C-alpha positions as CSV (number, residue, x, y, z in Angstrom):
1,V,132.0,122.7,147.4
2,Q,133.3,120.2,144.8
3,L,133.0,116.5,144.2
4,Q,135.3,114.9,141.6
5,A,134.6,111.4,140.4
6,S,137.5,109.5,138.8
7,G,138.6,106.0,137.8
8,G,136.5,105.2,134.8
9,G,137.7,103.7,131.6
10,L,137.1,101.0,129.0
11,V,137.0,97.6,130.4
12,Q,135.8,94.2,129.3
13,V,132.9,92.2,130.3
14,G,133.4,90.7,133.8
15,A,136.1,93.2,134.7
16,S,136.4,95.1,138.0
17,V,136.8,98.9,138.4
18,R,137.1,101.2,141.3
19,L,135.9,104.6,141.2
20,S,136.7,107.3,143.5
21,C,134.9,110.5,144.5
22,V,137.1,113.1,146.1
23,A,135.3,115.9,148.0
24,S,136.5,119.4,148.8
25,G,135.4,122.6,150.1
26,R,133.9,121.1,153.2
27,T,133.8,118.0,155.3
28,F,131.5,115.3,154.0
29,S,132.1,112.9,156.7
30,S,128.8,113.3,158.5
31,T,126.4,113.2,155.4
32,T,124.9,110.5,153.3
33,M,126.9,110.2,150.0
34,G,125.9,108.1,146.9
35,W,126.6,107.1,143.4
36,F,124.5,107.8,140.4
37,R,124.9,106.8,136.8
38,Q,123.5,108.0,133.4
39,A,123.6,105.6,130.4
40,P,123.4,106.9,126.9
41,G,120.0,108.2,126.1
42,K,118.5,107.5,129.7
43,K,118.0,109.3,132.7
44,R,120.4,109.6,135.7
45,E,119.6,106.8,138.1
46,F,120.6,106.2,141.8
47,I,122.6,103.1,142.4
48,A,124.2,103.2,145.8
49,A,124.7,105.2,148.9
50,I,126.5,105.1,152.2
51,D,125.1,106.6,155.4
52,W,127.0,108.1,158.2
53,N,126.6,107.3,162.0
54,P,128.7,108.4,164.9
55,W,129.7,104.7,165.7
56,N,131.6,104.5,162.4
57,D,129.3,101.7,161.2
58,D,128.2,103.1,157.9
59,R,125.1,101.6,156.4
60,T,125.0,101.0,152.7
61,Y,122.1,101.0,150.2
62,Y,122.0,99.5,146.7
63,V,119.6,99.1,143.8
64,D,119.0,95.5,142.8
65,S,120.8,95.8,139.4
66,V,124.2,96.3,141.2
67,K,123.6,94.6,144.5
68,G,126.2,91.9,145.1
69,R,128.5,93.3,142.5
70,F,129.1,96.8,143.6
71,T,130.5,97.9,146.9
72,V,130.4,101.5,148.2
73,A,132.8,102.7,150.9
74,R,134.2,105.9,152.3
75,D,137.4,107.2,154.0
76,K,136.2,109.9,156.0
77,A,139.8,111.0,156.9
78,K,140.3,111.6,153.1
79,N,137.0,113.0,152.5
80,T,136.7,110.3,149.8
81,M,134.1,107.8,148.6
82,Y,134.7,104.8,146.6
83,L,132.6,102.4,144.3
84,Q,134.1,99.0,143.9
85,M,132.5,97.5,140.7
86,N,133.0,93.7,140.0
87,R,131.6,91.5,137.4
88,L,130.9,94.3,135.1
89,K,128.2,94.1,132.3
90,P,127.5,95.9,129.1
91,E,124.5,97.6,130.8
92,D,126.8,99.1,133.4
93,T,128.2,101.5,130.6
94,A,127.5,104.9,131.8
95,V,128.8,108.1,133.1
96,Y,128.9,107.7,137.0
97,Y,128.5,110.6,139.2
98,C,128.8,111.1,142.9
99,A,126.6,113.2,145.2
100,A,126.3,114.2,148.8
101,D,123.6,115.3,151.3
102,L,121.2,112.6,150.1
103,S,118.2,111.5,152.0
104,V,118.4,108.1,153.8
105,P,114.5,108.0,154.4
106,D,113.9,108.7,150.6
107,I,116.4,106.3,149.6
108,S,115.1,103.5,151.9
109,T,111.5,104.2,150.8
110,S,112.4,104.1,147.1
111,L,114.3,100.8,147.5
112,K,111.4,99.2,149.5
113,L,108.8,100.3,146.9
114,G,111.1,99.5,143.9
115,V,110.9,103.0,142.4
116,P,113.8,105.2,141.5
117,Y,115.3,107.4,144.1
118,V,115.3,111.1,142.7
119,P,116.7,113.5,145.1
120,T,114.2,116.4,145.9
121,N,117.0,118.6,147.5
122,S,117.9,121.0,144.6
123,K,121.2,122.1,146.3
124,I,122.8,118.8,146.7
125,P,126.4,118.8,145.4
126,W,127.0,116.8,142.3
127,G,130.4,115.7,141.1
128,V,131.9,115.6,137.7
129,G,131.2,112.2,136.2
130,T,133.6,109.7,135.1
131,L,132.9,107.5,132.1
132,V,132.7,103.6,132.4
133,T,132.5,101.6,129.1
134,V,132.1,97.9,129.4
135,S,132.9,96.2,126.1
136,S,131.6,92.7,125.3
């Protein structure tokens, strides 16, 4: 099982970047996947997730700091998840990671309470991160 994030780089404030997360080793089409990021000197934080349902109407979840600027999507046929990041800010500078097998109830509760979502499943697959640097 492997997740590989890509698409990062050095961009200017206000620019857009699209990250990709390619999954291999098993199908991820029927699991909740998401994006996390870790800024220099800070803990890794959850930022977005996309749920799965059999009617192909995936539900998405975002923390307030990225809501309205970032969009998470997935192509199930390609076993790939995307993160479209618009209007980037210097505080978006971080290594971005993708993960799978996340908990929608825990995500929903965390967002409702305004507390960080920290996965409790120690076996969730994490991808190799990609660095996004936003220069002002």
